[in-house]
C-alpha positions in Angstrom: 19.6 20.7 6.3 18.5 17.8 3.6 17.8 18.9 0.1 14.0 19.0 -1.0 13.2 16.1 -2.9 13.1 16.0 -6.7 9.5 16.1 -8.5 10.3 12.1 -9.8 10.8 11.2 -5.8 7.5 12.8 -4.8 5.8 11.2 -7.6 7.2 7.6 -6.8 5.9 8.0 -3.2 2.6 8.9 -4.2 2.5 6.0 -6.6 3.2 4.0 -3.8 1.0 5.5 -1.1 -1.7 4.6 -4.1 -0.3 1.1 -4.5 -1.1 0.7 -0.5 -4.5 2.3 -0.5 -5.6 -0.2 -3.6 -4.0 -2.8 -1.8 -5.7 -2.1 1.1 -9.1 -2.0 -0.5 -8.3 -5.5 -2.6 -7.5 -7.3 0.8 -10.7 -6.8 2.5 -12.8 -7.9 -0.3 -13.7 -11.7 0.1 -11.7 -13.3 -3.1 -10.1 -16.5 -3.7 -6.3 -16.3 -2.9 -5.0 -17.1 -6.1 -7.3 -14.7 -7.6 -6.2 -12.1 -4.9 -2.5 -12.5 -5.5 -3.1 -12.0 -9.5 -5.1 -8.7 -9.0 -2.2 -7.2 -6.3 0.5 -8.6 -8.9 -1.4 -6.4 -11.4 -1.9 -3.3 -9.2 1.8 -3.3 -7.8 3.2 -4.0 -11.5 1.2 -1.3 -12.9 1.8 1.2 -9.9 5.9 0.3 -10.4 5.6 0.8 -14.4 3.8 4.3 -14.1 5.9 5.4 -11.0 9.2 4.0 -12.7 9.5 2.3 -9.4 12.7 -0.3 -9.5 11.5 -2.4 -6.9 9.4 -2.8 -3.5 7.9 -5.5 -1.3 4.3 -6.1 -0.7 3.2 -7.5 2.7 -0.4 -8.4 3.7 -1.6 -9.4 6.8 -5.5 -10.3 7.3 -6.5 -11.1 11.2 -2.8 -11.6 12.0 -1.9 -14.0 9.6 0.6 -13.3 6.3 -1.5 -13.7 3.4 1.1 -12.2 1.2 4.5 -11.7 1.2 6.3 -10.8 -2.0 9.3 -9.0 -3.5 8.8 -7.2 -6.9 11.6 -5.7 -9.3 14.8 -4.9 -8.3 16.6 -3.8 -4.7 19.7 -3.0 -7.1 19.7 -2.2 -11.0 23.2 -2.1 -11.0 23.8 -5.5 -10.1 20.2 -6.8 -10.8 19.0 -8.4 -7.6 15.5 -9.0 -7.0 13.7 -7.5 -4.1 12.5 -10.3 -2.0 10.1 -10.4 1.2 13.3 -10.4 3.2 14.8 -7.4 1.5 15.6 -4.6 4.0 15.5 -0.9 2.7 16.9 2.4 3.8 13.9 4.2 4.9 15.7 8.1 4.3 13.6 10.5 6.2 10.6 8.4 6.9 11.2 7.6 10.2 11.5 11.4 11.6 7.6 11.6 10.6 6.8 8.5 12.5 9.1 9.5 15.6 7.3 13.0 15.5 4.1 11.2 15.7 4.8 8.7 18.4 6.2 11.8 20.9 3.5 13.5 20.5 1.0 10.4 21.4 3.2 10.6 24.6 2.6 14.3 25.4 -1.2 13.8 24.5 -1.3 10.9 26.9 0.3 12.8 29.4 
């Protein structure tokens, strides 16, 4: 059985979710690509600072085309390895929720 998450971990996930929602709103607005990227950069760096998030990767897809793929911060603080769009993160227990949702969708579909 896994241990409950600490308050800091939950706050970090909450900040990341808020960042994701705000990014979604930014992408839906019609702005020049440079302005949009600058606004996303500002939002991500502020969210990382407020949530004490060491690093993350952002991918924005619009109408099937990748409009932004960028890494922020560090994937490994000890060795100062930067996050890139190709960085692979461990998902921890998040996959369990997606698996449960997929199973329930199959159950409901018959």
